[in-house]
C-alpha positions in Angstrom: 61.7 34.7 10.2 57.5 35.5 10.8 55.4 34.1 8.1 52.8 36.5 7.1 49.5 36.0 8.1 47.5 33.2 5.3 44.1 34.0 7.0 41.4 36.4 6.5 38.5 36.6 8.7 36.3 37.0 5.4 37.3 33.9 3.9 37.0 32.0 7.2 33.7 32.8 7.0 32.5 31.6 3.5 34.0 28.1 4.5 32.3 27.6 7.5 29.2 28.8 5.5 29.7 26.1 2.2 30.6 23.8 5.4 27.6 24.3 6.6 25.8 23.8 4.0 26.8 21.3 2.5 26.5 19.3 5.4 22.3 20.5 5.1 22.3 19.0 1.9 23.6 16.1 2.8 21.5 15.0 5.7 18.4 15.9 3.8 18.9 13.7 1.2 20.0 10.8 3.4 16.3 11.7 5.4 14.7 11.7 1.5 16.1 8.3 0.9 15.7 6.9 4.3 11.7 8.2 4.4 11.8 6.4 0.1 12.9 3.1 1.9 10.1 3.3 4.1 7.4 4.3 2.3 8.6 1.2 -0.3 8.9 -1.1 2.6 5.4 -0.2 3.4 3.3 0.6 0.1 5.3 -1.3 -2.5 7.6 0.3 -5.4 4.6 2.1 -6.3 4.5 4.3 -3.9 0.3 4.5 -2.5 -1.7 2.0 -0.4 -4.7 0.7 -1.4 -6.5 2.3 1.8 -5.7 5.6 -0.2 -8.5 4.8 -2.4 -10.8 2.4 -0.7 -11.2 3.3 3.5 -12.3 0.7 5.9 -15.6 3.2 5.4 -16.0 2.8 1.7 -15.2 -0.9 1.9 -18.0 -1.8 4.6 -20.7 0.4 2.6 -19.6 -1.8 -1.0 -20.0 -5.0 1.1 -23.1 -4.1 3.0 -24.4 -7.3 4.1 -21.0 -9.4 4.3 -21.3 -10.2 8.2 -25.4 -10.7 8.0 -26.0 -13.7 10.0 -27.3 -15.0 6.7 -24.0 -15.2 5.1 -22.0 -18.5 5.4 -18.7 -16.4 5.6 -19.9 -13.8 8.2 -16.7 -11.5 10.0 -14.2 -13.6 7.2 -13.7 -10.8 4.6 -12.6 -8.2 7.0 -10.8 -4.9 5.3 -7.2 -5.6 7.4 -7.1 -8.9 5.9 -7.9 -7.7 2.3 -5.3 -4.6 2.9 -2.7 -7.0 4.1 -3.7 -9.0 0.8 -3.0 -6.1 -1.4 0.4 -5.6 0.1 1.8 -8.7 -1.6 0.4 -7.4 -5.1 2.5 -3.9 -5.0 0.9 -3.1 -8.7 -3.2 -3.3 -7.9 -5.1 -0.4 -7.9 -1.5 1.5 -8.2 -0.8 1.6 -11.8 -1.7 3.8 -14.6 -3.6 7.2 -13.5 -5.8 7.5 -10.4 -8.5 6.5 -12.3 -7.4 3.7 -13.8 -6.6 3.1 -10.7 -9.7 3.2 -9.2 -11.3 1.4 -12.6 -9.3 -1.6 -11.6 -10.2 -2.1 -7.9 -14.0 -1.6 -9.3 -13.5 -4.2 -11.4 -12.2 -6.5 -8.7 -14.1 -5.9 -5.9 -17.1 -6.8 -8.8 -15.9 -9.5 -9.9 -15.3 -11.6 -6.2 -18.7 -9.9 -5.1 -20.6 -12.0 -8.3 -18.6 -14.8 -7.5 -19.0 -14.9 -3.6 -22.9 -12.8 -4.1 -25.6 -13.9 -1.5 -27.9 -11.8 -3.7 -31.1 -11.8 -5.8 -33.3 -9.5 -7.4 -35.3 -8.3 -4.6 -32.7 -8.8 -1.9 -32.4 -5.8 0.7 -30.6 -2.9 -0.5 -30.1 -4.5 -3.7 -28.9 -7.4 -5.5 -25.8 -5.3 -6.0 -25.3 -5.2 -1.8 -24.1 -8.4 -1.2 -20.9 -9.5 -1.9 -18.7 -11.6 -0.2 -21.2 -13.6 1.4 -20.1 -17.4 0.5 -16.0 -18.4 1.3 -16.5 -21.6 -0.1 -18.7 -23.3 -3.2 -22.2 -24.8 -2.0 -23.1 -27.8 -3.5 -19.5 -28.4 -5.7 -20.6 -30.8 -8.7 -17.3 -32.1 -8.6 -14.0 -32.3 -6.7 -12.3 -30.2 -9.7 -9.4 -32.3 -10.2 -7.9 -32.5 -13.2 -5.9 -36.4 -13.4 -4.1 -34.7 -16.6 -2.0 -32.5 -15.3 0.9 -34.3 -14.2 2.7 -31.1 -12.6 -0.5 -30.2 -10.4 -1.3 -33.9 -9.5 -3.9 -33.7 -6.8 -3.9 -35.2 -3.9 -5.8 -38.1 -2.2 -8.6 -37.4 -0.4 -8.8 -33.5 -1.3 -11.2 -31.3 -3.5 -10.5 -28.7 -5.2 -13.6 -26.5 -5.5 -14.2 -22.7 -5.2 -13.2 -21.1 -2.3 -12.4 -17.6 -1.2 -13.5 -14.5 -3.7 -12.7 -15.5 -5.8 -13.8 -19.4 -5.8 -10.4 -20.4 -6.6 -10.8 -24.0 -8.3 -8.8 -27.0 -9.9 -5.9 -28.3 -8.4 -4.0 -26.8 -11.7 -4.9 -23.3 -9.7 -3.8 -24.1 -6.4 -1.0 -25.8 -6.7 1.2 -23.3 -8.5 -0.8 -20.6 -5.9 0.3 -22.2 -2.6 3.5 -22.2 -4.3 3.1 -18.7 -5.2 1.7 -17.4 -1.9 4.2 -19.7 0.2 1.2 -23.3 0.8 0.4 -26.3 0.0 -2.0 -25.6 -2.1 -2.2 -29.3 -3.5 -2.4 -31.5 0.1 -4.1 -27.9 2.4 -6.1 -26.5 0.1 -9.0 -25.7 2.7 -6.9 -23.0 4.4 -8.4 -20.8 1.5 -11.6 -21.1 3.4 -9.3 -20.7 6.8 -7.3 -18.0 6.3 -9.1 -14.2 5.1 -5.0 -13.3 4.2 -4.2 -16.4 2.3 -8.1 -16.2 0.9 -7.2 -12.9 -0.5 -4.3 -13.2 -1.3 -5.1 -16.3 -3.5 -8.0 -14.0 -5.6 -5.1 -11.0 -6.4 -2.9 -13.9 -7.7 -5.6 -15.4 -9.4 -6.3 -11.6 -10.9 -2.5 -10.8 -11.4 -1.1 -14.0 -12.9 -0.2 -14.6 -16.6 -2.1 -17.8 -17.6 -0.9 -18.4 -21.4 -2.5 -18.4 -23.4 -4.7 -15.7 -21.1 -3.9 -12.4 -20.2 -3.8 -11.5 -16.7 -6.9 -9.1 -15.5 -4.2 -6.5 -14.1 -2.8 -6.1 -17.4 -6.6 -6.0 -19.2 -8.1 -3.2 -16.9 -4.8 -1.1 -17.1 -4.3 -1.2 -20.5 -1.1 -3.2 -21.1 -3.1 -6.0 -22.4 -2.1 -7.1 -26.0 -3.9 -9.6 -27.9 -2.6 -11.7 -29.9 -3.9 -13.3 -33.8 -5.7 -15.9 -31.7 -7.5 -13.2 -29.4 -8.1 -11.0 -32.5 -9.8 -13.6 -34.6 -12.0 -14.5 -31.0 -12.7 -11.0 -31.3 -11.4 -10.9 -27.4 -10.8 -6.9 -27.0 -10.4 -5.4 -24.0 -12.6 -4.6 -21.1 -14.5 -5.8 -18.6 -16.1 -8.4 -20.5 -12.4 -9.7 -21.1 -11.8 -10.2 -17.4 -14.6 -12.4 -17.3 -13.3 -14.3 -20.2 -10.1 -14.8 -18.3 -12.0 -16.0 -14.7 -15.4 -17.8 -16.1 -15.4 -17.7 -20.0 -15.3 -21.3 -20.9 -19.6 -21.2 -19.1 -20.4 -17.7 -20.1 -19.0 -16.0 -22.9 -20.1 -16.4 -26.6 -23.7 -16.3 -25.1 -26.3 -13.9 -25.6 -27.5 -11.7 -22.9 -25.6 -14.2 -20.0 -27.6 -13.9 -16.5 -24.3 -14.7 -14.9 -22.1 -11.8 -16.6 -25.4 -9.5 -16.4 -24.7 -10.3 -12.5 -21.4 -9.3 -13.1 -21.6 -5.9 -14.9 -24.5 -4.9 -12.2 -21.4 -5.2 -9.5 -19.5 -3.3 -11.7 -21.6 -0.3 -12.8 -22.0 0.5 -9.5 -18.4 0.4 -7.8 -17.7 2.5 -10.5 -19.8 4.5 -9.6 -18.9 5.0 -6.2 -15.3 5.6 -7.0 -16.9 8.1 -10.1 -15.2 6.8 -12.6 -16.3 5.9 -15.7 -16.6 2.0 -17.0 -15.1 1.8 -20.2 -15.9 -0.5 -23.0 -16.4 -3.8 -24.0 -18.6 -4.6 -20.4 -19.7 -7.9 -22.2 -18.6 -11.5 -23.4 -21.6 -12.3 -25.7 -19.3 -12.0 -28.9 -16.5 -13.3 -28.0 -15.1 -17.0 -27.8 -13.4 -18.0 -24.7 -9.8 -19.5 -23.8 
């Protein structure tokens, strides 16, 4: 008995075409997933490296005199260490639209510039070209040990004075920063002034971390800050001034025309202009109560 022919050349051609199309789309999907994984590993889940906004050339032009022989931090605050540190905090400079991202970066760089400035009113290129000049506090007035803090007890013989871009201070900051970043901040606080990557990481840790009742500087600058009833009563309104309050409000806020606050604002205005963004509202904290 003969079997009837079941194959039709046109049907066979269509089947081959469909199979090829299926394998093409499967390969394309697999390749896309692979690229996405590589991008996430390299840039963080938010997708953009900090270098897309701050190039090495721009970084060095912002910190024009950081490597001058007059600066104790000469050679310490290099661009590659900054970029490497930001990879541990993928939301930094990577939240919101492009202007928001630029504004946050400008605010961060302004605050660390003030904390480490070597400039003065008549300095070459102006007072706001001398950020990242110092890596340690000069002539600290105490060991910055809060002996009442039992969670992060001071280690004998160690001091917790200002170090690094944000001038990390006090045992209650060194302890949790070290825990979060993988070093012993209480027994080895000196590493913040000796390892440039860790140094930048501590500044970013302070910037990104909420320490109640304070919000994080990051949340303030990207529009995620939600003031509590106490914040509203204390006039702690969102803006660069609130970031200053978070960093050093106990000494600088609630004071009209404070020179330290004005210095921070001067850096911020310069950097915002470089990034071509507006500075936003509430630049100072003269009418805010500190935390």
